[in-house]
C-alpha positions in Angstrom: -140.5 106.0 2.6 -137.7 107.9 0.9 -134.0 107.3 1.4 -133.5 110.4 3.6 -135.9 109.0 6.2 -134.2 105.7 6.1 -130.9 107.4 6.7 -132.3 109.3 9.6 -133.6 106.1 11.0 -130.2 104.3 11.0 -128.6 107.6 12.1 -130.8 107.7 15.2 -129.7 104.2 16.2 -126.1 105.2 15.9 -126.7 108.4 17.8 -128.4 106.5 20.6 -125.5 104.1 20.9 -123.0 106.9 20.9 -124.8 108.9 23.6 -125.1 105.8 25.7 -121.3 105.2 25.4 -120.4 108.9 26.0 -122.6 109.1 29.1 -121.3 105.8 30.3 -124.7 104.1 30.4 -123.5 101.0 28.6 -124.6 98.8 31.5 -128.2 100.1 31.1 -128.0 99.4 27.4 -126.7 95.9 28.1 -129.0 95.2 31.0 -132.1 94.9 28.8 -133.4 98.3 27.8 -131.2 98.5 24.7 -134.2 98.5 22.5 -135.8 101.3 24.5 -134.4 104.3 22.5 -134.8 102.5 19.2 -138.5 101.8 20.0 -139.0 105.6 19.8 -139.0 105.0 16.1 -141.8 102.4 16.1 -144.2 103.5 14.6 -144.1 107.3 14.8 -141.3 107.6 12.3 -143.0 110.6 10.7 -141.8 112.6 13.7 -138.1 111.6 13.5 -137.1 115.1 12.3 -138.5 116.6 15.5 -136.6 114.3 17.9 -133.6 115.9 19.5 -130.9 113.4 20.7 -130.3 115.5 23.9 -133.9 115.1 24.8 -133.5 111.3 25.0 -131.3 111.6 28.0 -132.3 115.0 29.3 -133.8 113.5 32.5 -130.8 111.4 33.4 -127.8 112.2 35.5 -124.6 110.8 33.9 -123.2 108.3 36.3 -120.2 105.9 36.1 -120.6 102.4 34.9 -121.2 99.5 37.3 -123.2 101.6 39.7 -126.2 99.3 39.1 -128.8 102.1 39.0 -129.8 105.4 37.3 -131.2 108.6 38.8 -133.5 111.3 37.5 -132.3 114.9 37.7 -134.9 115.5 40.4 -133.1 113.0 42.6 -135.6 110.2 42.5 -134.4 106.8 41.6 -135.2 104.9 38.5 -135.7 102.0 40.8 -137.7 99.9 38.4 -134.7 99.5 36.1 -132.5 98.5 39.1 -135.1 96.2 40.4 -135.6 94.7 37.0 -131.9 94.1 36.7 -131.8 92.4 40.1 -134.9 90.4 39.1 -133.2 89.2 36.0 -130.2 88.1 38.0 -132.4 86.2 40.4 -134.3 84.7 37.4 -131.0 83.6 35.7 -129.7 82.1 38.9 -133.0 80.2 39.3 -132.8 78.9 35.7 -129.2 78.0 36.2 -130.1 75.8 39.3 -133.1 74.3 37.4 -130.8 73.3 34.5 -128.4 71.7 37.0 -131.1 69.7 38.7 -132.8 68.7 35.4 -129.5 67.6 33.9 -128.7 65.7 37.1 -132.1 63.9 37.1 -132.0 63.2 33.4 -128.6 61.7 33.7 -129.6 59.4 36.6 -132.8 58.4 34.8 -130.9 57.6 31.6 -128.4 55.5 33.6 -131.3 53.7 35.4 -133.0 52.9 32.1 -129.8 51.5 30.6 -128.8 49.6 33.8 -129.9 46.2 32.3 -127.3 46.6 29.6 -124.5 47.8 31.9 -121.3 45.8 32.2 -121.2 43.9 35.5 -124.6 45.6 36.2 -122.8 48.9 36.9 -120.5 50.2 34.1 -121.7 51.9 30.9 -118.2 51.8 29.6 -115.8 48.9 29.6 -113.3 50.7 32.0 -113.8 51.1 35.7 -111.8 53.8 37.4 -109.3 51.2 38.5 -108.6 50.1 35.0 -107.5 53.5 33.8 -103.8 54.1 33.1 -103.8 57.4 35.0 -105.1 56.2 38.3 -103.5 54.4 41.2 -105.0 51.4 43.0 -108.0 52.0 45.2 -106.4 49.8 47.8 -103.5 52.2 48.2 -105.9 55.2 48.3 -107.9 53.5 51.1 -104.9 52.3 53.1 -102.7 55.4 52.8 -104.5 58.2 51.0 -102.2 61.1 51.8 -99.0 59.1 51.2 -100.3 57.8 47.9 -101.4 61.2 46.7 -98.1 62.7 47.6 -96.3 60.1 45.6 -98.2 60.4 42.3 -96.2 61.0 39.2 -98.3 59.6 36.4 -101.0 62.3 36.3 -102.2 65.4 38.2 -103.9 64.3 41.4 -107.5 65.7 41.1 -109.2 62.4 40.0 -107.4 60.3 42.6 -108.1 62.9 45.3 -111.9 62.4 44.6 -111.4 58.6 44.6 -109.4 58.7 47.9 -112.1 60.8 49.6 -114.8 58.3 48.4 -112.7 55.4 49.5 -112.4 56.9 53.0 -116.2 57.4 53.1 -116.9 53.9 51.9 -114.1 52.4 54.0 -114.3 48.6 53.8 -111.8 45.7 53.8 -113.4 44.2 50.7 -111.6 45.9 47.8 -114.0 44.9 45.1 -117.0 46.1 47.0 -115.0 49.3 47.8 -114.3 49.9 44.1 -117.9 49.4 43.1 -119.1 51.8 45.8 -116.5 54.4 44.8 -117.4 54.1 41.1 -121.1 54.2 41.8 -120.5 57.5 43.7 -118.4 58.8 40.9 -121.4 58.3 38.5 -123.5 60.5 40.8 -120.8 63.2 41.0 -120.4 63.1 37.3 -124.1 63.4 36.8 -124.0 66.6 38.8 -121.2 67.9 36.7 -123.3 67.0 33.6 -126.0 69.3 34.8 -123.4 72.0 35.8 -121.9 71.9 32.3 -125.4 72.6 30.7 -125.9 75.4 33.3 -122.6 77.0 32.3 -123.6 77.0 28.7 -126.8 78.8 29.7 -125.0 81.2 31.9 -122.6 82.3 29.2 -125.2 82.4 26.3 -127.7 84.3 28.5 -125.3 87.2 28.5 -124.8 87.0 24.7 -128.3 86.3 23.6 -131.9 86.2 24.9 -132.9 84.0 27.8 -135.1 81.6 25.9 -132.4 81.1 23.3 -129.8 80.4 26.0 -132.1 77.9 27.7 -132.9 76.1 24.5 -129.2 75.9 23.5 -128.2 74.6 26.9 -130.8 71.8 26.8 -129.8 71.0 23.2 -126.2 70.7 24.2 -127.0 68.4 27.1 -128.5 66.0 24.5 -125.1 65.9 22.8 -124.0 62.2 22.9 -120.5 63.1 23.8 -121.7 65.0 26.9 -123.6 61.9 27.9 -120.6 59.7 27.0 -118.1 61.5 29.2 -120.7 61.9 32.0 -120.6 58.1 32.3 -116.9 57.6 31.7 -115.1 57.4 35.0 -111.9 59.4 34.0 -111.3 63.1 34.4 -112.5 64.3 31.0 -115.8 65.7 32.1 -114.3 67.3 35.2 -111.6 69.0 33.1 -114.2 70.2 30.5 -116.3 71.8 33.2 -113.2 73.5 34.6 -112.1 74.7 31.1 -115.5 76.2 30.3 -115.6 77.9 33.7 -112.1 79.3 33.3 -113.0 80.5 29.8 -116.1 82.2 31.1 -114.1 84.0 33.8 -111.6 85.3 31.1 -114.5 86.5 29.0 -116.0 88.2 32.0 -112.8 90.0 32.7 -112.8 91.3 29.1 -116.4 92.5 29.7 -115.5 94.1 33.0 -111.8 94.6 33.8 -112.8 95.8 37.3 -113.7 92.2 38.3 -111.6 90.4 40.8 -109.0 87.9 39.4 -109.3 85.7 42.5 -111.9 83.4 40.8 -109.5 83.0 37.8 -106.6 82.3 40.1 -108.5 79.5 41.8 -109.8 78.1 38.5 -106.4 78.0 36.8 -104.9 76.4 39.9 -107.5 73.7 40.0 -107.0 73.1 36.3 -103.3 72.5 36.9 -104.2 69.7 39.4 -106.9 68.3 37.1 -105.4 68.0 33.6 -101.9 67.5 32.4 -102.4 69.8 29.4 -102.2 72.7 31.9 -98.5 72.6 33.0 -96.6 75.5 34.3 -96.4 77.3 30.9 -100.2 77.6 31.1 -99.8 80.1 33.9 -97.7 82.3 31.6 -100.3 81.9 28.9 -103.1 83.2 31.1 -100.9 86.0 32.3 -100.4 87.0 28.7 -104.2 86.8 28.2 -104.7 89.2 31.1 -102.1 91.5 29.6 -103.9 91.5 26.2 -107.2 92.3 28.1 -105.3 95.3 29.5 -106.0 94.5 33.1 -104.1 96.6 35.7 -100.5 95.4 36.2 -101.2 94.8 39.9 -103.8 92.2 39.0 -101.5 90.5 36.5 -98.7 90.4 39.1 -101.2 89.0 41.7 -102.3 86.3 39.3 -98.7 85.3 38.5 -97.7 85.4 42.2 -100.6 83.3 43.4 -100.8 80.8 40.5 -97.1 80.7 40.0 -96.6 80.0 43.7 -99.0 77.1 43.8 -97.7 75.6 40.6 -94.1 76.2 41.5 -94.4 74.5 44.9 -96.0 71.4 43.3 -93.5 71.2 40.5 -90.7 71.6 43.0 -92.0 68.6 44.8 -92.2 66.6 41.6 -88.6 67.5 40.7 -87.3 66.8 44.2 -89.0 63.4 44.4 -89.1 62.2 40.8 -86.8 64.5 38.7 -89.9 65.7 36.8 -90.7 69.3 35.7 -94.4 68.4 35.1 -97.3 66.7 36.8 -97.2 63.6 34.5 -94.6 60.9 33.7 -96.6 59.9 30.5 -94.8 62.7 28.5 -92.4 60.4 26.8 -95.0 57.9 25.8 -97.4 60.6 24.5 -94.8 62.3 22.5 -93.5 59.1 20.9 -97.1 58.1 20.0 -97.8 61.6 18.6 -95.3 61.1 15.7 -96.6 57.7 14.8 -94.9 55.1 17.0 -98.1 53.9 18.6 -98.5 50.1 18.7 -95.0 49.0 19.7 -94.5 51.6 22.3 -97.8 51.0 24.0 -97.4 47.3 24.1 -93.9 47.7 25.5 -95.2 50.2 28.0 -97.8 47.8 29.3 -95.4 44.9 29.6 -92.5 46.9 31.0 -92.9 45.8 34.6 -92.7 42.1 33.7 -89.0 42.4 33.5 -88.7 44.6 36.6 -87.9 43.2 40.0 -88.6 45.0 43.2 -85.5 44.9 45.5 -85.9 44.4 49.3 -84.6 48.0 49.7 -87.4 49.3 47.4 -90.1 47.4 49.2 -89.0 48.7 52.6 -88.1 52.3 51.8 -90.7 53.3 49.2 -94.5 53.7 49.6 -96.7 51.0 48.2 -98.0 53.2 45.4 -94.5 53.3 43.9 -93.7 49.6 44.2 -97.0 47.9 43.5 -96.8 46.1 40.2 -100.4 45.5 39.5 -103.6 47.1 40.5 -106.8 45.4 41.9 -108.1 44.2 38.5 -104.7 43.1 37.1 -103.6 46.1 35.1 -100.1 47.5 35.6 -99.5 50.2 38.1 -98.1 52.9 35.9 -97.1 54.9 39.0 -94.4 52.3 39.7 -91.1 54.0 40.3 -89.4 52.2 37.4 -91.6 54.0 34.8 -89.7 57.2 35.6 -86.6 55.7 34.0 -88.6 54.6 31.0 -90.1 58.1 30.6 -86.6 59.6 30.5 -85.6 57.0 27.9 -88.6 57.8 25.7 -88.0 61.5 25.8 -84.4 61.1 24.8 -85.4 58.7 22.1 -87.9 61.2 20.8 -85.2 63.9 20.4 -83.1 61.5 18.3 -86.1 60.6 16.1 -87.2 64.2 15.6 -83.7 65.1 14.5 -83.7 62.2 12.0 -87.3 62.4 10.7 -87.9 64.5 7.5 -90.2 67.5 7.9 -92.8 66.0 5.5 -93.1 62.9 7.6 -93.6 64.9 10.8 -96.2 67.1 9.0 -98.0 63.9 7.8 -98.0 62.5 11.4 -99.4 65.7 12.9 -102.0 66.0 10.1 -103.2 62.5 11.0 -103.5 63.8 14.6 -105.7 66.7 13.4 -107.8 64.3 11.4 -108.3 62.2 14.5 -109.1 65.3 16.5 -112.0 66.2 14.3 -113.6 62.8 14.5 -116.8 62.4 16.6 -115.8 62.6 20.3 -118.7 60.3 21.2 -117.0 57.4 19.3 -113.9 57.1 21.5 -114.8 53.6 22.6 -118.0 51.5 22.8 -120.5 52.8 25.2 -123.7 51.1 26.6 -125.9 54.3 26.5 -124.5 56.4 23.7 -124.5 53.5 21.2 -128.3 53.2 21.6 -129.1 56.9 21.2 -131.2 57.4 18.0 -130.0 61.1 17.6 -126.3 60.2 17.8 -125.5 60.3 14.1 -126.9 63.9 13.7 -124.8 65.2 16.6 -121.8 63.3 15.4 -122.1 64.9 12.0 -122.3 68.4 13.5 -119.4 68.0 15.9 -116.9 66.5 13.5 -115.3 67.2 10.2 -116.2 68.6 7.8 -119.2 70.3 9.4 -117.6 71.5 12.6 -114.6 73.2 11.0 -116.9 74.9 8.5 -119.2 76.1 11.3 -116.2 77.4 13.3 -114.8 79.3 10.3 -118.2 80.8 9.4 -118.7 81.9 13.0 -115.2 83.3 13.0 -115.9 85.3 9.8 -119.1 86.7 11.3 -117.2 87.7 14.5 -114.3 89.3 12.6 -116.7 91.3 10.3 -118.3 92.9 13.4 -114.9 93.4 15.2 -113.9 96.9 16.0 -110.2 97.9 15.8 -109.9 98.5 19.6 -111.1 94.9 20.2 -108.3 93.2 18.3 -106.1 92.5 21.3 -109.0 91.3 23.5 -110.2 89.0 20.7 -106.7 87.5 20.5 -106.7 87.0 24.2 -110.0 85.1 24.1 -108.6 82.9 21.3 -105.3 82.0 23.0 -106.6 79.4 25.5 -108.5 77.5 22.8 -105.5 77.5 20.5 -103.3 76.4 23.3 -105.5 73.4 24.2 -105.9 72.5 20.5 -102.1 72.7 20.0 -101.3 70.4 22.9 -104.1 68.0 21.9 -102.5 67.6 18.5 -98.8 67.7 19.4 -98.9 65.4 22.4 -101.4 62.7 21.4 -102.3 60.2 18.7 -105.3 58.0 19.1 -107.4 59.7 21.7 -107.4 63.1 20.0 -111.2 63.1 19.5 -111.6 62.7 23.3 -109.4 65.7 23.8 -111.6 67.7 21.4 -114.4 67.4 23.9 -112.5 69.8 26.2 -113.4 72.6 23.8 -116.7 71.5 22.4 -118.8 73.5 24.9 -116.8 76.6 24.0 -117.1 75.8 20.2 -120.9 75.4 20.7 -121.3 78.7 22.6 -119.3 80.6 20.0 -121.2 79.1 17.1 -124.6 79.5 18.8 -123.9 83.2 19.7 -122.9 84.0 16.1 -126.0 82.3 14.7 -128.1 84.3 17.1 -126.4 87.6 16.0 -127.1 86.9 12.4 -130.7 85.8 12.9 -131.3 88.8 15.2 -130.0 91.2 12.6 -132.2 89.6 9.9 -135.2 89.8 12.3 -134.5 93.5 13.1 -134.1 94.3 9.4 -137.5 92.7 8.7 -139.1 94.5 11.6 -137.6 97.8 10.5 -138.8 97.3 6.9 -142.3 96.5 8.2 -142.2 99.6 10.4 -141.2 101.8 7.5 -144.0 100.4 5.4 -146.5 101.1 8.2 -145.2 104.6 8.7 -145.3 105.4 5.0 -148.9 104.0 4.9 -149.9 106.3 7.8 -148.1 109.2 6.1 -150.0 108.6 2.8 -153.3 108.2 4.6 -152.7 111.5 6.4 -152.0 113.2 3.0 -155.1 111.8 1.5 -157.2 112.9 4.4 
């Protein structure tokens, strides 16, 4: 077929898209009939010259976006499109629930199969929830749950809120039995979060790619050893990751449809604040800036700031009044000192700090047990002890002195080491009963670490930028800001556990890379299909001429 016909072919595609945008039928285009107008070209391309663009939409009444249906000019409803759209929504919800259930059952089956190798017949990791630095004693949570939660200063309270609720349910005077019951229940909750994370990957990708591709990608991601690792690690990493992905999805949804309510985002960001110390009060300003770049109405941005700022401000006010802190965590000094290279000495000193601290009679009588207990159930220090506040202030002041005295090249070297740690495999944080036995682990670890992961991210970014339209620049920056924020905090405030912090963004990285791979493969497929269609049309044309 000659070049003129090819030009008309590509021109028709552009015209179709332009008419869809002008008549505000974008939702119909995105809802699944986007190939409808283009299919007019397959195979009767010989009649392209006779197709008038107006005729493609002559039978439709132009209607606003988001109405969810289309009408013919005669007043009858194009109900099958509306019904199909609702049917797709029901199908996607069903698939979402199926992935949650399948992930949940797979996780439980995997744990059951590895139970003979478990530490103490229960733990797939060497740490129970009681041994974690960022939790308080299960005994305090059982004896005085509200008082203990109100007097937390080491970390945001989300994880200990869950532990306190479970301790209340499993109420028993035998602390070791209580701990095992609580941790066993945490494994079940985390297994449910495991399935939910896979379902969120599907939910997002299903709106960027085809359904079958989204399902395959979600199941592929659930096999990621790091997902299995943190689903059986009894800290808040998995919970935070699920919340980050959900928050990111809500931000992306607001970019897609600014008319959506910001209430889900308000709730999600507020819960993140109580779940992960990365998200301190500046994160509220960050998300407000994101909403501004997405060009949401000012009233929505003000509502977001008022609601989230109010919740965050009240809690930070409590922290400052009780502990003199302007954050949810008193690990700030330790983390910052470690981040510039002072790891071993400071950590050892931190663990042994209470050995030289004596509780006075006044402290024992006037302060809650969670602030004066020296050791927790299994012998580890209670880092929520009131004395650690003084140490935190000392470390912060010491950091300022060191930063002023440290050459820039040494600081750059320290932070580059943090970046190198960040891009190590997130499944190799510590030994793990299940993950260490997975035969597919090395393949996933190669994909989700340097140099492969940075190359994939840069390649996906290049594909994304090439397709970017000028009026999408601000929105694209808005979508990038949360990831850059989490990455920045993970590098600046940590040395040693950086690969674990990378897991917070791995689902988002995976969705971004998978969607760009789909776009490229889909363009290649369409180009092949178009070439084949052109050949067929030319063959038909030649056959007609011969006849």
